[in-house]
C-alpha positions in Angstrom: 8.6 -22.9 20.5 10.2 -20.5 22.9 10.2 -16.8 22.1 13.9 -16.4 21.7 14.0 -19.4 19.3 11.2 -17.8 17.2 13.0 -14.5 17.1 16.3 -16.1 16.0 14.9 -18.6 13.6 12.5 -16.5 11.7 13.6 -15.9 8.1 12.1 -14.3 4.9 11.0 -17.2 2.7 10.4 -16.9 -1.0 9.8 -20.6 -2.0 6.6 -22.3 -0.7 5.3 -25.9 -0.7 2.0 -26.7 -2.4 0.4 -27.5 1.0 -2.3 -25.0 2.0 -1.9 -23.5 5.5 -4.8 -23.9 7.9 -6.5 -20.5 7.8 -7.2 -20.7 11.6 -3.4 -20.5 12.2 -3.2 -17.4 10.1 -6.2 -15.9 12.0 -4.3 -16.5 15.2 -1.3 -14.7 13.8 -3.5 -11.8 12.8 -5.1 -11.8 16.3 -1.6 -11.6 17.9 -1.2 -8.3 16.0 -4.0 -6.8 18.2 -1.7 -7.0 21.2 0.9 -4.6 19.9 1.1 -1.2 21.6 -0.9 1.5 19.9 -0.8 5.2 20.4 -3.7 6.3 22.6 -4.9 2.7 22.5 -6.3 3.5 19.0 -5.9 0.3 16.9 -5.1 1.6 13.4 -4.8 -1.6 11.4 -7.2 -3.7 9.4 -6.4 -6.9 7.5 -7.4 -8.5 4.2 -6.9 -12.3 4.0 -6.6 -13.3 0.3 -6.7 -17.0 -0.7 -8.1 -16.6 -4.2 -5.3 -17.8 -6.7 -6.2 -15.2 -9.3 -6.0 -12.4 -6.8 -2.7 -13.7 -5.5 -1.3 -13.8 -9.0 -2.4 -10.2 -9.5 -0.8 -9.2 -6.2 2.4 -10.9 -7.4 2.2 -9.0 -10.7 1.6 -5.6 -9.0 4.4 -6.2 -6.6 6.9 -7.2 -9.2 7.7 -10.3 -7.2 6.8 -13.5 -9.0 7.4 -15.8 -6.0 4.2 -14.4 -4.3 2.1 -16.4 -6.8 3.4 -19.6 -5.1 1.7 -18.7 -1.8 -1.6 -20.2 -0.9 -2.7 -17.0 0.8 -1.6 -13.4 1.3 -2.4 -11.1 4.3 -2.5 -7.4 3.5 -2.0 -5.0 6.5 -4.1 -1.9 6.0 -3.4 1.3 7.9 -6.5 3.3 9.0 -4.9 6.5 10.1 -7.8 8.9 10.7 -8.4 8.5 14.4 -4.7 8.5 15.2 -4.1 11.6 13.1 -7.0 13.4 14.7 -5.6 12.6 18.2 -1.9 13.1 17.6 -1.8 15.5 14.6 1.7 15.6 13.0 3.1 13.1 15.5 0.8 10.5 14.1 3.1 10.2 11.1 5.8 8.9 13.4 3.5 6.7 15.6 1.6 4.9 12.8 4.6 3.1 11.2 6.0 2.3 14.7 2.9 0.7 15.9 2.4 -1.1 12.6 5.9 -2.5 12.9 5.1 -3.8 16.4 2.0 -5.5 15.2 3.8 -7.0 12.2 6.5 -8.4 14.5 3.8 -10.1 16.7 2.2 -11.5 13.4 5.6 -12.8 12.1 6.6 -14.5 15.4 3.2 -16.2 15.6 3.5 -17.5 12.1 7.0 -18.8 13.0 5.6 -20.5 16.0 2.9 -22.2 13.8 5.6 -23.5 11.4 4.5 -21.1 8.7 6.7 -18.9 6.6 6.4 -15.5 4.9 8.3 -12.6 3.5 7.6 -9.0 4.4 6.7 -7.2 1.2 6.9 -3.4 1.2 7.3 -2.8 -2.6 4.0 -2.8 -4.6 1.7 -0.7 -6.7 -0.6 0.7 -4.0 -3.3 1.9 -6.3 -3.5 -1.4 -8.4 -3.7 -3.5 -5.2 -6.3 -1.2 -3.6 -8.4 -1.5 -6.7 -8.0 -5.3 -6.9 -9.0 -5.7 -3.2 -11.6 -2.9 -3.1 -9.6 -1.1 -0.4 -10.9 2.5 0.0 -8.6 5.2 -1.3 -8.1 6.9 2.0 -6.7 3.7 3.5 -3.0 2.9 3.2 -1.5 -0.5 2.5 1.2 -1.0 5.1 2.7 -4.3 3.9 1.9 -7.7 2.2 2.6 -11.1 3.5 2.5 -14.2 1.2 2.2 -17.2 3.5 2.9 -20.9 3.1 5.2 -23.7 4.3 8.8 -23.2 3.5 9.9 -25.4 0.5 13.5 -25.3 1.8 14.9 -25.1 5.3 16.7 -21.7 5.5 20.2 -21.4 6.8 20.4 -20.9 10.5 23.5 -18.7 10.2 22.9 -15.1 9.9 25.4 -12.3 9.7 24.4 -9.7 12.2 26.4 -6.8 13.6 28.1 -7.5 16.8 25.9 -6.7 19.8 28.7 -4.9 21.5 29.0 -2.4 18.6 25.4 -1.4 18.8 24.8 -0.3 22.4 25.9 2.9 24.1 25.4 4.0 27.7 23.9 7.3 28.7 25.2 9.2 25.6 26.2 8.5 22.0 29.5 6.7 21.6 29.9 5.9 25.3 31.0 2.3 25.0 31.1 0.6 28.3 31.5 -2.7 26.5 35.0 -1.8 25.5 36.6 -4.2 28.0 34.2 -7.0 27.2 34.8 -6.6 23.4 38.6 -6.7 23.9 38.3 -9.9 25.9 36.0 -11.5 23.4 38.3 -10.6 20.5 41.3 -12.1 22.3 39.3 -15.3 23.0 38.4 -15.8 19.4 
């Protein structure tokens, strides 16, 4: 699968088949997260791979999202901020989520390439899930990813904002695409 195809076809999936994904494919997706840019080259993420059905059911419960229980595994991204905060002080609060997002995107695109599906979960009870998975209190759960094979093929149509309305040149609201947009509108 080409990169642009993976970027455009990736969707959040909430219905999974019974088939269990090959754990090696998921490890490759986790490995791809290592190649994301990190401030000061300090890798600030760890991962918990969960394939125990009872733990997955608890994660679904503590996330308030029942569909998670259908997944055959869940990957939990854990932020380990200490070294980044020591190096970058207050700026670390900006850098940590940025670099986690970059790592997550690598992870998501690799899953897509492998034919696997997931949904990025950011709503959950941190303390309950930390207790369940024995994650130390000083660590921060970044996100949860229930993983499986999509039960239904998602729609390929997406409503996205027009590219020409999102890009400015050299300063805010400097729209050099004006002529291109006008021509596109007349063609449609």
